[in-house]
C-alpha positions in Angstrom: -91.0 25.9 -118.8 -92.0 23.1 -116.5 -95.4 21.6 -117.2 -98.0 20.7 -114.6 -99.5 17.2 -115.2 -102.6 18.2 -113.3 -105.6 19.4 -115.2 -107.7 21.5 -112.7 -111.4 21.4 -113.3 -112.4 24.3 -111.1 -115.8 25.8 -111.9 -117.9 28.6 -110.4 -120.4 26.1 -109.1 -117.7 24.1 -107.3 -116.3 27.3 -105.7 -119.8 28.2 -104.6 -120.2 24.8 -103.0 -116.9 25.1 -101.1 -117.9 28.6 -99.8 -121.3 27.2 -98.8 -119.8 24.2 -96.9 -117.5 26.7 -95.1 -120.5 28.8 -94.0 -122.9 26.0 -93.2 -120.4 23.5 -91.8 -122.6 20.9 -93.4 -122.4 19.1 -96.8 -126.1 18.4 -97.0 -127.0 22.0 -96.1 -124.6 23.3 -98.7 -126.0 20.9 -101.3 -129.5 22.2 -100.7 -128.3 25.8 -100.9 -126.5 25.2 -104.2 -129.4 23.2 -105.7 -127.4 19.9 -105.8 -128.1 16.4 -104.5 -125.9 15.3 -101.6 -124.2 12.7 -103.8 -123.6 15.3 -106.5 -122.1 17.7 -103.9 -119.9 14.9 -102.5 -118.5 14.3 -106.0 -117.9 18.0 -106.4 -116.1 18.1 -103.1 -113.9 15.1 -104.0 -112.9 16.8 -107.3 -112.1 20.1 -105.4 -109.9 18.1 -103.0 -107.9 16.8 -106.0 -107.7 20.3 -107.5 -106.3 21.9 -104.4 -104.4 18.8 -103.2 -105.9 19.1 -99.7 -108.7 17.6 -97.7 -110.3 21.1 -97.4 -112.8 19.8 -94.8 -112.6 17.1 -92.1 -115.7 15.7 -90.4 -116.1 16.2 -86.7 -119.4 14.7 -85.5 -122.0 16.4 -87.6 -119.8 19.3 -88.6 -117.4 19.8 -91.6 -114.4 21.6 -90.2 -112.2 23.5 -92.7 -108.5 22.7 -92.9 -105.9 25.5 -92.7 -105.7 25.4 -96.5 -109.5 25.9 -96.8 -109.5 28.8 -94.3 -106.8 30.5 -96.4 -108.9 29.9 -99.6 -112.0 31.3 -97.9 -110.3 34.7 -97.4 -110.1 35.0 -101.2 -113.1 33.0 -102.1 -116.0 34.9 -100.5 -115.1 38.3 -101.9 -114.3 36.8 -105.3 -117.8 35.2 -105.5 -119.4 38.4 -104.3 -117.7 40.3 -107.1 -118.7 37.7 -109.7 -122.3 37.8 -108.5 -122.3 41.6 -108.7 -121.0 41.4 -112.3 -123.7 39.0 -113.3 -126.5 40.6 -111.4 -125.7 44.2 -112.5 -128.9 46.2 -111.8 -131.1 43.2 -112.1 -130.8 41.9 -108.5 -134.1 40.2 -107.6 -134.6 39.3 -103.9 -137.4 37.0 -104.8 -134.7 34.6 -106.1 -132.9 34.4 -102.8 -132.9 30.9 -101.3 -130.1 31.2 -98.8 -130.2 31.0 -95.0 -129.1 34.2 -93.3 -127.5 33.8 -89.9 -127.7 36.6 -87.4 -126.0 36.7 -84.0 -128.2 38.6 -81.5 -129.8 38.5 -78.1 -133.6 37.9 -77.9 -134.3 41.6 -77.5 -132.2 42.4 -80.6 -134.5 40.0 -82.5 -137.6 41.6 -81.1 -136.4 45.1 -81.7 -134.9 44.9 -85.2 -135.4 41.5 -87.0 -139.0 40.7 -86.2 -140.3 44.1 -87.4 -138.6 43.6 -90.7 -139.8 40.1 -91.3 -143.1 41.1 -93.0 -141.2 43.1 -95.7 -138.5 40.4 -96.0 -141.1 37.6 -96.5 -142.9 39.7 -99.1 -139.7 40.4 -101.1 -137.9 37.2 -100.6 -140.4 34.4 -99.7 -137.7 31.7 -99.9 -135.1 33.4 -97.7 -134.6 31.6 -94.4 -133.1 32.7 -91.1 -131.2 31.2 -88.2 -130.8 33.3 -85.1 -127.5 32.5 -83.3 -126.7 32.9 -79.6 -125.0 36.2 -79.0 -121.3 35.3 -78.1 -119.4 38.6 -78.0 -116.0 36.7 -77.8 -116.8 34.8 -81.0 -118.6 37.5 -82.9 -115.6 38.6 -85.0 -114.6 35.0 -85.8 -118.1 34.1 -86.9 -118.5 37.1 -89.2 -115.0 36.7 -90.8 -115.5 33.0 -91.4 -119.0 33.5 -92.9 -120.6 31.5 -90.1 -122.8 34.6 -89.4 -123.9 37.2 -91.9 -124.8 39.9 -89.4 -124.6 40.6 -85.7 -126.5 43.1 -83.4 -124.9 44.3 -80.2 -123.8 47.6 -78.7 -120.1 47.1 -78.6 -118.4 46.8 -82.0 -115.1 44.8 -81.9 -112.1 46.9 -82.8 -111.2 45.2 -86.1 -110.5 46.9 -89.4 -112.3 44.1 -91.3 -115.6 44.7 -89.6 -118.1 47.4 -90.5 -121.1 48.7 -88.5 -123.9 51.2 -88.3 -125.9 52.3 -85.2 -129.5 51.2 -85.3 -131.2 53.1 -82.5 -130.8 54.8 -79.2 -132.6 52.6 -76.7 -133.6 53.8 -73.2 -134.2 51.4 -70.2 -137.3 50.9 -68.1 -138.0 49.1 -64.9 -140.9 46.7 -65.1 -143.0 45.1 -62.3 -146.5 43.9 -61.4 -149.1 46.7 -61.3 -149.7 46.1 -57.6 -146.1 46.3 -56.6 -145.4 48.8 -53.7 -142.9 50.6 -55.8 -145.3 51.0 -58.7 -148.0 52.4 -56.4 -145.4 54.8 -54.9 -144.3 56.0 -58.4 -148.0 56.4 -59.5 -148.6 58.5 -56.4 -145.5 60.6 -56.3 -144.4 60.6 -60.0 -141.4 59.1 -61.8 -139.3 62.1 -60.8 -139.2 60.6 -57.3 -137.5 57.4 -58.6 -134.0 56.8 -57.1 -131.6 53.9 -57.2 -132.1 53.4 -53.5 -135.8 52.9 -54.0 -135.1 50.3 -56.7 -132.6 48.2 -54.8 -134.9 47.8 -51.8 -136.6 45.1 -53.9 -135.5 41.8 -55.5 -133.8 42.3 -58.8 -134.3 40.3 -62.0 -132.1 40.9 -65.1 -130.5 39.0 -68.0 -126.8 38.1 -67.4 -126.1 40.1 -70.6 -126.9 43.2 -68.6 -124.0 44.4 -66.5 -126.1 45.6 -63.5 -122.9 45.5 -61.3 -121.9 48.7 -63.2 -125.0 50.4 -61.7 -125.3 48.8 -58.3 -123.9 45.8 -56.5 -126.3 42.9 -56.8 -125.7 42.0 -53.1 -127.2 45.4 -52.2 -130.7 44.1 -53.1 -132.5 41.5 -50.9 -131.9 39.0 -53.7 -131.4 38.8 -57.4 -132.3 36.5 -60.3 -130.3 36.4 -63.5 -131.1 34.4 -66.7 -129.7 34.3 -70.2 -132.8 35.7 -72.0 -134.3 39.1 -71.7 -137.8 37.9 -72.3 -138.0 35.2 -69.6 -139.0 37.4 -66.7 -142.7 38.3 -67.3 -143.6 34.9 -65.7 -141.6 35.9 -62.6 -142.8 39.5 -62.3 -146.5 38.7 -62.2 -146.5 36.8 -58.9 -143.5 38.3 -57.0 -141.9 41.6 -56.0 -139.1 41.2 -58.4 -138.2 44.3 -60.6 -136.7 43.8 -64.0 -134.6 46.2 -66.1 -136.0 46.2 -69.6 -135.1 47.8 -72.9 -137.8 50.1 -74.2 -137.9 48.0 -77.4 -139.3 45.1 -75.3 -141.6 47.2 -73.1 -144.3 47.5 -75.7 -144.5 43.7 -76.0 -144.5 43.1 -72.3 -147.1 45.7 -71.5 -149.6 43.7 -73.5 -149.5 41.2 -70.6 -152.3 42.3 -68.2 -150.9 43.0 -64.7 -147.5 44.5 -65.8 -146.4 48.1 -65.7 -143.1 49.9 -66.6 -141.4 53.2 -65.7 -138.7 54.9 -67.8 -135.4 55.1 -66.0 -133.7 58.5 -66.0 -130.3 58.7 -67.7 -128.8 59.5 -64.3 -129.7 56.0 -63.1 -129.2 54.0 -66.4 -128.0 55.8 -69.6 -129.4 54.7 -73.0 -127.4 52.3 -75.2 -127.0 52.0 -78.9 -127.2 48.6 -80.6 -125.2 48.4 -83.8 -125.6 46.3 -86.9 -122.2 44.6 -87.6 -120.9 42.7 -90.6 -117.7 41.6 -92.3 -116.4 44.1 -94.8 -115.8 41.3 -97.3 -119.6 41.0 -97.5 -120.2 44.7 -97.9 -120.9 44.5 -101.7 -122.8 41.2 -101.6 -126.2 42.1 -103.1 -128.2 39.8 -100.8 -126.5 41.1 -97.7 -126.8 44.7 -98.9 -130.6 44.1 -99.4 -131.0 42.5 -95.9 -129.1 45.3 -94.2 -131.1 48.0 -95.9 -134.4 46.5 -94.8 -133.3 46.1 -91.1 -131.8 49.6 -91.0 -134.8 51.1 -92.7 -137.2 49.5 -90.3 -135.1 50.7 -87.3 -135.2 54.2 -88.6 -139.0 53.9 -89.1 -139.6 52.6 -85.5 -136.9 54.6 -83.6 -136.2 57.7 -85.6 -133.0 59.1 -87.2 -129.7 57.3 -86.9 -128.1 58.0 -83.5 -124.5 59.0 -83.2 -122.2 56.1 -82.5 -121.6 55.5 -78.8 -118.2 55.8 -77.4 -116.6 52.5 -76.8 -116.5 53.0 -73.0 -120.2 53.7 -72.9 -121.1 50.8 -75.2 -119.0 48.4 -73.2 -121.0 49.0 -70.1 -124.5 49.1 -71.7 -126.9 46.2 -71.8 -126.8 44.1 -75.0 -129.7 44.3 -77.4 
């Protein structure tokens, strides 16, 4: 048999470092996560490059970009490490030992509705767990989850991909919000919410996030004017001193109504149907104890705040619903 002159020195710690660099796109961040000095991590990476006879990562600005070979290795590496961790943890998983940074893709309302309410329990159980909230980019969601650049995502539409898993979090209704002295608010207080129609709404300037497909409900040009912005929670500053009306998920209403001078009215389903945000993750992380723990806390808090799990929305409905 031919002999191989190489003497690979692969170790579990080195594989963990490679997987961490892949997720963090940073050698220093991976070194911190793995409990290594930057120089020690650099030596480990140099040895791994020799073992695999490939650069594995190339630097681009501040980022460490994986080579094609490293991307191929990652497909096997992440589930392998998850299985090894499960074998060593057995039933002794202790969240207080977690030191990783969890990355979650979501809009600001998704954070307010589902992540912020769980943070108290998360901090109590895992005081050294950190979080990074990533901008919600639906076109990159699948890529980020597959590559480990995000651990979870929250949005209504689940990409049609066999390697992604999801669970519905809540059924969220929409409200319109405006200043308390707004003529429409006075009309609805006097005549009741049952008198609300789309024609009444679009008589006034419209404010909404550009994640909300208002054009599915009315043509923006039908209103006197409109204002769109990238964040759901930007408009209270606008509503207080103008006649703008904003379309707000009920999960944000309870925060906004703490601001004196604002009032909201629930929209009937005939004008704007409810939507269902989903918690989405890569199937390769399904058995990872840390990710299982985090998902369970987020889902549990959603059930506590919004009731039993809703049925999954049809793709067509989810695709036209506002993002959480």
